[in-house]
N, C-alpha and C positions, 0 to 999 in steps of 0.2 A: 356448508360449515358454521354450523353455532357456537359461535364464544362468545366467553363470560368473565368477566372482570370480578376480584384477581385475577391478573392469568397463569401460566401456568411457569416454569420456573429452567431457563435455561440455563446450560453448563459450558465453560469458557476455557480451553484448554491457550492457555497465555491472560497474564494480566500487568500487561503495560502499556502504554496507552489508546491505543488502539481496544483497549478490554476496559478502559476508565468512562473509555465514551461510547459505547455499547450499551455500559449500564447509565452512566449518564439521559442519554436518550432514553430509554425502555421506559422508567422508574413511573416514568407518567403514565403510560401504560399499561402499565401495573401487573408489570413481568421480570421476577425478581431472581438474579443473577447470585451466578458462586462459577466461580475465577479457579483455577487450578496453574498455581506460578515456582519456582524455585524462591522468588524471591520475597523473605516474610516483609509484611505491609507493603507489599506492592504496590505499583500507581494504583493500579483500581480498586481496592483494597478501602479505601473512604465511600464510595460510591454507590458497592454493591455488596449484594445481602451477606456475603463470605466469600473465604478465602480459604481455596484446601492446600498449604504450605508441601511441594513437592519436585520434583523434575517431571517436566512431557515426557518421559516416556519410563516415569514408573509407572510400571504394571497396578499396584496395588491404589495409588494417588488415581492414576485413569481411572480403574473401576470404582474407587469411592466417587469420584463425581457422579459417573453414570447410577448410582445408585442413590443418588440424590434428587437429580434433574428430568424431565419432561422429554424434556432434548439437547444432546449437543453441537458444537460449532467450534472451532478455532478462529485466531489470529494470527495464526501467527506457523509461517512453516516449518520448526521442528516440532510439531503434533509428529506422533508414531500412528502413521494410518492402518499397520494391520490393526495397532492396538487399538485404536479409537472400531475399526468394522468388529474388534470380537469383545470390546466391551457395550458395543451399544448391542452386537445381538444379545451377551450373555442375560443385559437390562431390558432389555426391549426397549430402547430409546432410539428415535430417529440421527443420524448424523449427517450433517450437511452442511457446507458438501460432499460431495462423496467425497471419501477415504483417495479410490481410486485414482481422484483426478490429483487427488495431493501429492499421490505416489508419483504422480507424472511430471507435476510439477516441481517438485523439486528437485529433484534434478536438472539442470540447465537445458543437459546434452537429449535426452532424452524427452524434456517439452518441446527442443527446440526441433527433432526431429518426428514426433508426434503433429505436429504446429507440419509440420512443410508438407507427410507423408499426408495432411486433411486436404491443401490445399491452401494453406492461407501462406500470403508471403511475410517470407521473414529473408532478412542480409543471410548470405552465405556463410557455412560454417565448420568448419571438421574437427572434430576430436584430438587430442595435444598431447601422449604420454611421456615426451620423451627431447629435452633441450634439440637436436639434432630435427625433430619433425617441427619442431615450435619452428625453426632456424627457415626452413624449405616451407612453411607455411608465410612465414611475415616476406621471404618475399615472395611467394606467387599472387598474396594479396597486398603487397607493397605496405604494410600495416594490419597492426589486428589488434582487434579487444576480445583478453587473456583476459578468461573468466572462471572462476573457479567451478564447479561442476554443482557442488551443495555447501550454502548454507552461505555465508558473504550480503553484505549489503548496506546501505548507505556508505556506498562505495569502497570496502572491503569484498577482499575477495575479489577486485576488476584490476589488471593494471594495464593500460595502452604499453602494445606493441612496436615500435616502427622502428627499430634495428635489428639486424638479425643478433649485435655480439649481444642485445643486454634479454636473448632467451632464455638461459637457464638462471638468474636470478629471476626474472621474471615469476618463469614456472616452480621457482623453490618458494616465491613470496604468495601463488597459490595453492602452495600443497600436494603439487602433483598435479595427480591428472588431471585436467580442466578440458574445456573448450575456447576453439580461438575462432572468434568471428570478424570478419571482414570491419575494419575503424572507415564506419560512413562519413564524406562530408556533407552533412544530415544538413537543412536548413530549421526543421527545430522538434523540439521533442513535444509528443504533446500525449494524452490519454486518455484512453473511454473508460469511466465505472459503469459496467455492465449488470446485468441484476437478470438473476433468471428467476420467477416463483414457482405456486404450484400452477399443474397442468402445461407446466411448455411456456407459462409466459417470458415474454422476455421486451426489460424498459433498459434506456439509455438513459446516462447524463447527459447534457449538452458538454462536447470535447473541449477538453482543456490542453491549455499549453505549458505544460513541464520548462519552469528553466534552475540545471544544474549545472554547477565549481565543487570540482575535484569527486565526481561523481556522484553529490550531494547533491539531492531537490530543495534547492530555498526556499521558490516562490509555482506558485500553480497560476498561472491566469484564465477566467473563466467567467463569459467565450471565449474560447485558444483563437490568438490573431493569425488564425488561416485564411487560404481562398473557398467560398463556396463548397468550389468542388473537391479540393482539398479535405473538406467539412466532412462533406458527403460518405466518398470512400474510408475514413474513418468511422464514421459511421458501420455502415456495410461491412466494414474489416471486422470491427465490434462483435458486430450479430453474428459472422460465421463463429468466430471466436467460444461464443456464448454458446452456440450450438453443439461444436466441437463437443465441450464441457461439461459433463454429468452431476447434478448435483445444485440441489437453492444455495443458493446468498447473489451477494458481492461479488465480481471483480475486475482489481484495479488491470487494465488491460492497457500494456506500457508499451508504446507505438512508437517510429519513427518518420517523420515529411524528409525525401531525399529532397535534393535541388531540383530535379525536376518530377514533383507532386508526384511520388509515387509514397505507398503506405507501407511504413513492413513493419510486424510484432519484433520488438524488442524483448517486453517479459511480460509473465501475467503472475498475480495474485488472489488465487481460491479466495480472496475477504475482503472487505474495507482497506483502502489507500491513503494512503500521504496526500497523493494527490485527487482526492475527495475528498479532504477535509473543509473548502469551501461549501462542502454541499448544507455545510449546518447553517450556514446562516445565506446561506446567497441561493437556496433549493426550496421546493414549498416538500420535499420530503430529505433527512441527513442518509444520506448514505449509510447512517449504523443502523438507522430504525429500517430502513429498507432491510437490511444482512438479516434482521430478526423478523421482522416480519415476511419475509421468505423463507429467511429456513424453520417457522415456526405453521409453516401454511397461511397464510394472513394475508387475507388480500395486501397488497403491492398499496404504495403513497406515489403520488404522481413525483418524477423526476424533472417537471420545469424550472425552469430556471426563475426567480425571485426581482433580484439583481445582478449586472457581473459585478466578482466579487473576486479579489485578489489576497491569495491567504501569501504570507509567510512564515515561514519554517522561522522561530529561538535555537538557536545552537548554542552548543560551550563557549566561550571565547572567553576562554583560560590556557595557561600554559602545560596546565596540568588537573589532576583532580582534586575538587576542592568542595568543603557543603557547599550546596545550592542555594545562593539568595541572591535574584532577580533584581535588580533598581532597574530607578526609572516607568516604576509600572505606572503611577502618576498622568501621564502624560498622553496614555496609552488607553488609558481608564476616561479620560476627561477627552477625546477625541468625538465624536458624534456618532462620525462613519465605520468604530473599531471595536473587535469583542477581542479579547485574551481567553487564549487554554493553554492553562496552566497544568501541565502532567502530572508534576509532586512527580517528579523523581529525587534522592535526597541529596545525590552527587552532582555536580555537574562533571564532566568530562570535555577534554577537547575536540568539537565540535559533534557533541551528542545533540540531539532532538530532547530538547526540556522545555518547547512549547510551543505554541504560534501564535498567529495573530492574520486577521484575516480582515481587509478594507471593502464595505460594499460601496455600488457608486447609490449617487441620488435619481432621482425619474432623467428618465436616459438615457443618456452616458454612457450608449453602447457601444460606438465607434470603435477602429483601433488607436486615436488617439486619447478618446477618453480614458480606453483598458491602460495606452499608454502612462501614462498622469495615473491610476488609478496606481498601477505598479510604483510607480514613482512612492508615492503616497503610502504604499504600504511599507516601503523599505527603508523611509524615514521614522516611519512608525517606529520597526521593528531594531533598527542602527539608532534607536533613541536606548536601546534595552544590555543591564550589561551585567555583567556577573561577579565583574575586578568590584576590587573595595576602591572607592573612591580616592 
């Protein structure tokens, strides 16, 4: 392949923080980015070449995007796979990852069934559509995580159910048709950012530990504070997932480490993922740059760790929606070991992801105890930030 600069133009369905960080990552490579997003002046708008304002499933908007670019990708699972495939064919531009992969991923039940059929380890699960059916499953499993089959993120669409009497209310909360998954007593949640490039090349970033509260990712620790055997198994499972999925790009592979050291797949995102934000400062090539390299068929960048890193998400610490003004920024900017990322969202909402910061270790600093200290450091810096009035 012969690559020249200025580079191609990439179309991205979705213009949230992931689209913003894609634009930031590839501007220096001469790649122009056009995003499609329904929110005028979306978070990505200030850092990309242009925004098409339209719904993710608007045929006119998607076809306009395809007509203006050399390749297509997406940063949100709400993209319409059939529409992407049609626009790709009509305008002669490739779309990566494969829309068929997106279609499989969008329905959590279909996703789990496909993984199980491929022999990839997953928690026990079952489809549920009625309160009576959910009651039986709760009794059988001794508790479940009820998940909306489509949509749902940052804790939305996930409801733990341990009492059969709560079945009807839980099913109503997730909107009816759902998937019930055994409620695991896991050791930790981990993730692998996997990468598929041209000619079947695959790479993985170091296994990351993810810390959730209220079903929302709060911090990511890289490398994970897990035993070498568990790390090796997580990498093996992630590579099996990559072999199973079609299409180039980055895949966020969320995993459980059980109490007995077993590794099970939780969910997969066929795009850059919050679990991999640490790669901007902590890896040789960020997940965002590598996603674009892969989509374009360019050589992949190295995924090696530069330094242990902890990312702490900056969430809306408000009781109701209000204009977003983040305070306490000066302390993070003054910290020599931290980098702040602002997502450019106009309004702060309760627990909405508004940005993140990443703390990196000095030379060495790669023991579990060192990562404990780095996690505490990232939390301290993050907790000094607020959207509340002084």
